[in-house]
KOLRO-758888 format. One record per residue (C-alpha): z, y, x; residue number from 1. Coordinates in steps of 0.05 Angstrom, whole numbers, plus 5000, padded with zeros to 4 digits. Example, Ala and Ser with C-alpha at 12.3 -4.5 7.8 and 13.67 -1.06 7.14 Angstrom:
2
z_y_x_resi
5156_4910_5246_1
5143_4979_5273_2
***
This chain:
117
z_y_x_resi
4993_4999_5003_1
5020_5046_5053_2
4952_5035_5090_3
4912_5053_5022_4
4946_5116_5011_5
4932_5138_5086_6
4853_5122_5076_7
4857_5162_5013_8
4891_5219_5045_9
4847_5216_5095_10
4786_5210_5055_11
4813_5272_5013_12
4822_5315_5071_13
4752_5298_5100_14
4720_5317_5028_15
4756_5379_5032_16
4733_5393_5098_17
4660_5381_5077_18
4663_5435_5019_19
4685_5486_5074_20
4640_5469_5121_21
4586_5510_5087_22
4553_5531_5023_23
4517_5470_5008_24
4516_5444_4946_25
4510_5460_4864_26
4546_5513_4822_27
4560_5545_4764_28
4548_5624_4774_29
4584_5674_4735_30
4564_5749_4745_31
4565_5827_4726_32
4506_5873_4738_33
4514_5926_4783_34
4549_5986_4749_35
4587_5941_4706_36
4521_5932_4653_37
4535_5871_4628_38
4545_5796_4649_39
4509_5735_4667_40
4516_5657_4680_41
4470_5597_4705_42
4470_5550_4760_43
4461_5560_4834_44
4438_5511_4888_45
4441_5522_4958_46
4411_5475_5009_47
4398_5476_5085_48
4335_5486_5120_49
4345_5481_5190_50
4384_5547_5218_51
4381_5584_5140_52
4397_5562_5074_53
4344_5567_5014_54
4387_5587_4955_55
4353_5585_4883_56
4395_5612_4814_57
4374_5595_4741_58
4393_5655_4696_59
4374_5644_4638_60
4301_5640_4636_61
4290_5678_4709_62
4292_5633_4772_63
4314_5673_4839_64
4295_5648_4900_65
4328_5665_4965_66
4336_5646_5037_67
4408_5655_5061_68
4444_5659_5134_69
4512_5637_5151_70
4569_5586_5164_71
4631_5564_5130_72
4655_5629_5125_73
4610_5676_5098_74
4531_5676_5070_75
4486_5730_5068_76
4427_5719_5018_77
4358_5754_5014_78
4326_5740_4944_79
4263_5754_4902_80
4241_5740_4829_81
4180_5766_4783_82
4227_5826_4770_83
4239_5845_4842_84
4285_5834_4904_85
4344_5845_4929_86
4411_5828_4985_87
4478_5787_4966_88
4532_5773_5011_89
4587_5718_4997_90
4652_5698_5028_91
4683_5628_5016_92
4743_5624_4965_93
4761_5551_4981_94
4705_5507_4954_95
4676_5565_4921_96
4643_5626_4944_97
4655_5698_4913_98
4612_5760_4933_99
4575_5821_4925_100
4495_5832_4906_101
4447_5894_4896_102
4370_5907_4872_103
4324_5932_4931_104
4347_6004_4936_105
4406_5995_4889_106
4453_6050_4898_107
4510_6004_4863_108
4531_5926_4866_109
4552_5871_4819_110
4599_5811_4822_111
4581_5748_4829_112
4623_5678_4833_113
4596_5612_4846_114
4642_5548_4823_115
4630_5484_4850_116
4608_5435_4799_117
***
């Protein structure tokens, strides 16, 4: 029994380390638009692409495609959609990510939270 408990604890620690290792994964996203002009929710998927990350959001019927750089502590993402381009910056929050974003040429920021699925 002690061996089984030790193995379970080791697996839990390795799993938590994997979550903290980088932003790769699938998330539920919730956010507010710049200037507090409405809120939104959707899904975001982050995959490793060499030294960068591919970040794809689906919010309503809109798809946003981004390229990110970062590590286990932060990720900065440049993104585009049919409506335009922008920039986002997130910090690790346990297994989740919290950040701010703006449209290209924007003067205000929105907030966004990625909650791991």
